[in-house]
C-alpha positions as CSV (number, residue, x, y, z in Angstrom):
1,M,44.3,153.9,127.8
2,N,47.7,153.4,128.6
3,S,49.2,149.5,128.5
4,S,51.2,148.6,131.7
5,E,54.2,149.3,129.9
6,D,53.4,153.0,129.3
7,K,52.1,153.3,133.4
8,I,54.5,156.2,134.9
9,F,53.8,155.5,138.8
10,T,55.0,152.0,139.6
11,K,57.1,150.1,142.6
12,D,59.7,150.5,140.9
13,F,59.5,154.6,140.2
14,F,59.0,155.0,143.7
15,L,61.9,153.5,144.7
16,V,64.1,155.6,142.6
17,F,62.4,158.6,143.1
18,G,62.8,158.0,146.8
19,A,66.7,156.9,145.8
20,L,67.2,160.3,144.2
21,L,64.9,162.3,146.9
22,F,66.7,160.9,150.0
23,T,70.5,161.4,148.0
24,A,69.7,165.2,147.1
25,L,68.6,165.5,150.7
26,V,71.9,164.7,152.1
27,M,73.6,166.8,149.7
28,Y,71.2,169.9,150.6
29,V,70.7,169.4,154.4
30,L,74.9,169.4,154.6
31,L,75.5,172.1,152.1
32,S,73.3,174.4,154.1
33,T,75.3,174.2,157.0
34,V,78.9,172.5,156.9
35,T,80.4,176.2,156.3
36,E,78.7,177.6,159.4
37,Y,80.2,174.3,161.5
38,A,83.6,174.5,159.5
39,T,83.6,178.4,160.4
40,S,82.7,177.4,164.3
41,M,85.7,175.2,164.4
42,G,88.3,178.6,163.6
43,S,88.3,178.0,159.9
44,S,88.5,181.4,157.9
45,A,85.8,182.0,155.0
46,M,88.2,180.7,152.5
47,I,88.4,177.5,154.3
48,A,84.9,177.0,154.8
49,G,84.1,177.6,151.0
50,L,87.0,175.0,150.4
51,V,84.6,172.5,152.6
52,S,82.0,173.2,150.5
53,G,83.2,172.7,147.2
54,I,85.5,169.6,147.6
55,Y,82.8,168.0,148.5
56,I,81.5,168.4,144.3
57,F,85.2,168.1,143.3
58,G,84.8,164.7,145.0
59,G,81.6,163.6,142.8
60,L,83.1,165.4,139.7
61,C,86.0,162.6,140.2
62,S,83.4,159.8,140.4
63,R,81.6,160.8,137.8
64,V,84.5,160.3,135.5
65,Y,84.9,156.8,136.7
66,S,81.3,155.9,137.2
67,G,80.2,156.0,133.1
68,N,82.9,153.1,132.9
69,A,81.9,151.3,136.0
70,L,78.2,151.4,135.2
71,E,78.6,149.1,131.9
72,R,81.6,147.3,132.9
73,V,80.3,146.7,136.8
74,G,76.8,146.7,136.2
75,W,73.9,149.6,137.0
76,K,73.2,148.5,140.3
77,K,76.6,146.7,142.0
78,T,77.7,150.5,140.8
79,A,74.8,152.1,142.8
80,L,75.0,149.8,146.1
81,V,78.7,150.6,146.4
82,F,79.0,153.9,146.2
83,M,75.8,154.7,148.0
84,S,77.2,152.1,150.5
85,I,80.4,154.7,150.5
86,H,77.9,157.5,150.7
87,F,76.3,156.5,154.1
88,L,79.2,155.6,155.6
89,A,80.9,159.0,154.7
90,C,77.8,160.2,156.8
91,L,79.0,158.3,159.8
92,L,82.7,159.6,159.2
93,Y,81.2,163.3,160.5
94,F,80.8,162.0,164.0
95,I,84.3,161.7,164.5
96,V,85.5,164.6,162.8
97,N,87.8,167.0,165.3
98,D,89.2,169.1,163.1
99,V,88.9,171.1,159.7
100,T,91.6,169.1,158.2
101,L,89.6,165.9,158.7
102,L,86.1,167.6,157.8
103,I,87.7,168.3,154.5
104,I,89.1,164.5,153.2
105,V,85.6,163.0,154.5
106,R,83.5,166.0,152.6
107,F,85.8,164.4,149.4
108,I,84.8,161.2,150.4
109,H,81.2,162.0,150.4
110,G,81.4,163.8,147.1
111,I,82.7,160.5,145.8
112,G,79.9,158.5,147.2
113,F,77.4,161.3,146.1
114,G,78.6,161.7,142.3
115,A,78.9,158.3,141.3
116,S,75.5,157.2,143.5
117,A,73.5,160.0,141.4
118,N,75.0,159.0,137.8
119,A,73.7,155.3,138.9
120,I,70.5,156.4,140.2
121,V,69.6,158.6,137.0
122,T,71.0,155.7,134.7
123,I,68.6,152.9,136.1
124,A,65.7,155.7,136.1
125,S,66.1,155.6,132.5
126,D,65.5,151.9,132.2
127,V,62.6,151.4,134.8
128,L,60.6,154.8,133.2
129,P,58.0,154.1,130.3
130,K,59.8,154.7,126.8
131,K,56.3,156.5,125.2
132,R,56.2,158.8,127.8
133,F,59.7,159.1,129.1
134,G,59.8,162.9,129.1
135,E,56.7,163.3,131.3
136,A,57.9,160.5,133.7
137,F,61.2,162.1,133.9
138,G,59.9,165.4,134.9
139,Y,58.2,163.6,137.9
140,F,61.5,161.6,138.8
141,M,63.4,164.5,138.9
142,M,60.8,166.0,141.6
143,G,63.0,164.6,143.9
144,A,65.7,166.8,143.4
145,T,63.2,169.8,143.2
146,L,61.8,168.9,147.0
147,A,65.5,168.3,148.2
148,V,66.3,172.3,147.2
149,G,63.2,173.6,148.9
150,L,63.6,170.6,152.0
151,G,67.2,170.6,152.4
152,P,68.4,173.8,153.6
153,F,65.3,174.4,155.5
154,I,65.6,170.9,157.8
155,G,69.5,171.6,158.1
156,G,68.9,175.1,159.3
157,F,66.2,173.8,161.6
158,L,68.6,171.2,162.8
159,Y,71.7,173.4,163.3
160,D,69.6,175.7,165.2
161,N,67.9,173.3,167.7
162,A,70.2,170.2,167.6
163,G,73.7,171.5,166.2
164,S,75.9,169.6,163.5
165,V,75.0,166.2,165.2
166,G,71.3,166.8,164.3
167,C,72.3,167.4,160.9
168,F,74.9,164.5,160.7
169,L,72.1,162.2,162.0
170,A,69.3,163.1,159.3
171,A,72.1,163.0,156.8
172,G,73.0,159.3,157.8
173,I,69.2,158.7,157.8
174,F,68.6,159.7,154.5
175,S,71.6,158.4,153.0
176,A,70.2,154.9,154.2
177,L,67.0,155.5,153.0
178,A,68.3,155.9,149.8
179,L,70.4,152.5,150.1
180,I,67.2,150.8,150.6
181,S,65.6,152.4,147.8
182,I,68.0,151.3,145.5
183,Y,68.4,147.8,146.8
184,F,64.9,146.8,145.8
185,V,64.6,148.6,142.3
186,D,64.4,145.2,139.9
187,V,66.7,146.2,137.2
188,S,67.2,142.3,136.2
189,A,66.4,142.4,132.5
190,H,69.3,145.2,131.3
191,D,71.7,145.7,133.8
192,P,75.1,145.0,132.0
193,G,76.2,143.5,135.7
194,N,73.3,140.9,135.4
195,N,74.5,137.1,133.5
196,K,71.0,136.6,132.4
197,N,70.9,139.6,130.3
198,D,71.9,140.1,126.8
199,I,73.7,143.1,126.2
200,K,77.5,143.1,125.2
201,V,79.3,145.9,126.8
202,D,81.8,147.4,124.0
203,N,85.2,147.9,125.5
204,S,86.0,148.9,121.9
205,Y,86.3,152.6,122.8
206,K,89.5,154.7,123.2
207,G,90.9,157.5,124.3
208,I,88.0,160.5,125.1
209,E,85.0,157.4,124.9
210,K,86.4,155.7,127.6
211,V,84.9,158.6,129.9
212,F,82.7,161.0,127.7
213,E,79.7,160.2,125.0
214,I,80.5,162.3,122.2
215,S,77.0,163.1,121.4
216,A,76.1,163.8,124.8
217,I,78.6,167.4,124.8
218,P,76.9,169.8,122.6
219,V,73.8,169.4,125.3
220,S,75.8,169.3,128.2
221,V,77.9,172.5,127.3
222,F,74.7,174.6,126.6
223,T,73.0,173.1,130.0
224,A,76.8,174.1,132.1
225,I,76.5,177.4,130.3
226,T,73.2,178.2,131.8
227,S,73.8,176.3,135.4
228,L,76.4,179.1,135.7
229,G,73.1,181.9,136.8
230,Y,71.4,179.3,138.7
231,I,74.6,178.9,140.5
232,A,75.0,182.4,141.0
233,I,71.8,182.8,142.7
234,L,72.5,179.7,144.9
235,S,76.0,181.5,145.9
236,F,75.4,185.2,146.4
237,N,71.7,185.6,146.5
238,R,72.2,186.1,150.8
239,L,74.8,188.3,149.9
240,Y,72.7,190.6,147.2
241,A,69.7,190.2,149.6
242,A,71.4,191.8,152.6
243,E,73.0,194.3,149.8
244,V,69.9,195.8,148.7
245,N,67.6,195.2,152.0
246,L,65.8,192.1,150.6
247,T,66.3,189.5,153.1
248,G,62.7,188.9,153.9
249,I,61.6,187.8,150.0
250,F,64.8,186.2,149.3
251,S,64.1,183.9,152.2
252,W,61.1,182.8,150.1
253,F,63.1,182.6,147.2
254,F,64.1,178.9,147.2
255,I,59.8,177.7,148.4
256,I,58.6,179.6,145.4
257,Y,61.4,177.9,143.1
258,S,60.4,174.5,144.0
259,I,57.0,175.2,144.1
260,V,56.8,176.5,140.8
261,L,59.0,173.6,139.6
262,I,56.9,171.0,141.0
263,L,53.6,172.7,139.2
264,S,55.8,173.0,135.6
265,R,57.4,169.9,135.7
266,P,55.0,167.7,134.1
267,I,53.3,170.0,131.9
268,A,56.9,170.5,130.4
269,G,57.5,167.0,130.2
270,K,54.6,166.2,128.3
271,I,55.3,170.0,126.2
272,Q,59.0,167.8,125.3
273,D,57.2,164.5,124.4
274,R,54.9,165.8,122.2
275,G,56.4,169.5,120.6
276,G,60.0,168.4,120.7
277,D,63.3,169.5,122.7
278,M,63.9,172.8,120.7
279,I,60.8,174.9,122.2
280,V,61.2,173.7,126.1
281,C,65.1,174.3,126.1
282,I,64.6,178.3,124.3
283,T,61.6,179.0,126.3
284,S,63.8,177.9,129.9
285,I,67.2,179.9,128.6
286,V,65.5,182.8,127.9
287,A,63.4,183.0,131.0
288,Q,66.5,182.7,133.0
289,A,67.8,185.5,131.2
290,I,65.5,187.7,131.8
291,G,65.2,186.7,135.7
292,L,68.5,187.2,136.4
293,F,68.5,190.6,134.5
294,L,65.4,192.0,136.1
295,I,67.0,191.2,139.8
296,A,70.2,193.1,138.7
297,V,68.9,196.2,137.4
298,V,65.7,196.9,139.5
299,P,65.5,194.5,142.7
300,S,62.4,194.4,144.3
301,T,60.0,192.2,145.7
302,L,58.4,191.7,142.7
303,T,61.1,190.6,140.5
304,V,62.7,188.6,142.9
305,V,59.1,186.3,143.0
306,I,59.9,186.9,138.9
307,C,63.5,185.7,139.5
308,A,62.3,182.6,141.2
309,V,59.6,181.7,138.7
310,C,62.2,182.2,135.6
311,A,64.7,180.1,137.8
312,A,62.9,177.4,137.9
313,L,61.6,177.6,134.3
314,G,65.0,178.2,133.3
315,F,67.6,175.8,134.4
316,G,65.2,174.0,136.6
317,T,63.2,172.8,133.3
318,L,66.2,173.0,131.4
319,N,68.5,170.6,133.7
320,S,65.3,167.9,133.9
321,A,64.7,168.1,129.9
322,C,68.1,168.0,128.7
323,T,68.7,164.7,131.3
324,T,65.8,163.4,129.5
325,I,67.4,164.4,126.0
326,V,70.8,163.1,126.5
327,T,69.0,159.7,128.3
328,R,66.6,159.0,125.5
329,N,69.4,160.1,122.5
330,T,72.0,157.3,123.5
331,S,72.1,153.7,122.7
332,E,71.5,151.6,125.8
333,A,75.2,150.7,125.9
334,R,76.5,154.0,126.0
335,R,73.7,155.9,128.3
336,S,75.4,155.6,131.4
337,Y,78.3,157.5,129.7
338,A,75.7,159.9,128.7
339,V,74.7,160.6,132.0
340,S,78.2,161.2,133.1
341,T,79.4,163.4,130.8
342,F,75.8,165.6,131.1
343,F,76.9,165.8,134.6
344,I,80.5,166.1,134.7
345,F,80.3,169.6,132.7
346,C,77.6,170.6,135.4
347,D,79.1,169.8,138.2
348,G,82.1,171.4,136.8
349,T,80.4,174.8,136.0
350,M,79.1,174.0,139.9
351,G,82.5,173.7,141.1
352,F,84.1,176.6,139.5
353,G,81.3,179.1,138.9
354,P,81.4,180.7,142.0
355,A,85.1,181.4,141.9
356,L,84.3,183.1,138.6
357,L,81.3,184.6,139.1
358,G,83.0,186.3,141.8
359,I,85.5,188.5,139.9
360,F,82.7,190.9,139.7
361,A,81.4,191.2,142.8
362,A,84.4,194.1,143.8
363,N,81.8,196.8,143.8
364,G,79.0,194.9,144.8
365,Y,76.8,191.9,144.1
366,A,74.8,193.5,140.6
367,P,77.0,192.8,138.3
368,V,77.3,189.1,138.6
369,F,73.4,188.4,138.3
370,L,73.8,190.8,135.3
371,I,77.0,189.0,133.9
372,S,75.2,186.1,134.3
373,S,72.2,187.2,132.8
374,V,74.7,187.8,129.4
375,I,76.3,184.4,129.7
376,T,73.2,182.5,129.7
377,L,72.3,184.0,126.7
378,F,75.4,182.5,125.3
379,A,74.0,179.0,125.5
380,L,71.2,179.9,123.4
381,P,72.8,179.7,119.5
382,I,74.8,176.5,121.1
383,C,70.9,174.6,122.1
384,I,69.9,175.7,118.6
385,Y,72.7,174.1,116.9
386,S,72.6,171.3,119.3
387,L,68.8,169.9,118.8
388,R,68.4,171.7,115.0
389,K,66.8,168.6,112.8
């Protein structure tokens, strides 16, 4: 039997799970509707894209700062400050009356989101059981998985039935619930911001180490490369679906993705704990490359379903597995920097990836997915190099 220290489903687990779920729901509820809201205010498609992307850029900026803040100020204090910014930004949407102001609010909102996400993952890495960390982290990351499937559905439903006000209200409620959840998490034993703990913050790091955890960079790089394939799907799936007359099945893509990811993540976590990181990561990279290749070359109902499954087993699983790696393999004093490093690389790809891949869409969107499949395979040698024993 497992000791109490190996128990996964504790009060603190459900609190950090709730914080992650509700924070991610805010992102996906608005991400799925804010461009439509921007165009309804008279903006061009390019400006609407900026409205969406500036959120990720704001998150990238705050992630750069948050690694240092988490250790200098403390995990919980940093989480509460930035999650409060996240909540207040949701309220600012109600007074937006032009696109310029909307861009400013989106940037502020992104700042709140980026550091909040870092803090939530850092806190989770402390409260989850160490002997079953891969499995526990898989369950924890289901919060983000559920948000991917539920967020766009909730956002679309509310926008169609209650307009932008309904979406903003839902975002405010979700961000408030996230803030409440993290407030009640107990990390007093190890939080650097708690005067009673014995952890000493090392201020001797210079240059790049003030922002990045060097040991986390290789894993972050091959994860970011793999994420390009996922970003291709997120950014161009609706356009490609219309091009190949598969809008019906593509509308189910992220539901299938979420179901497969929910079912597979606990299994992948156990495999990672018992069989090592390499097998999970290599399988994920290859699976995603296969799925992207199939929908690019032979688009059909069957290959869309296969691609959704492969995307879940691909970047969906890899993201969780590699977050586990960088948090588990880093000293407690540098853990927040490792988490920040990982998400900086992934956010950078999410922010600039669509523009990069869009270059290949001049003659249709199939080349975007084909190129993404090839780029995904570039992650393999870096993965093998990074995880070799």
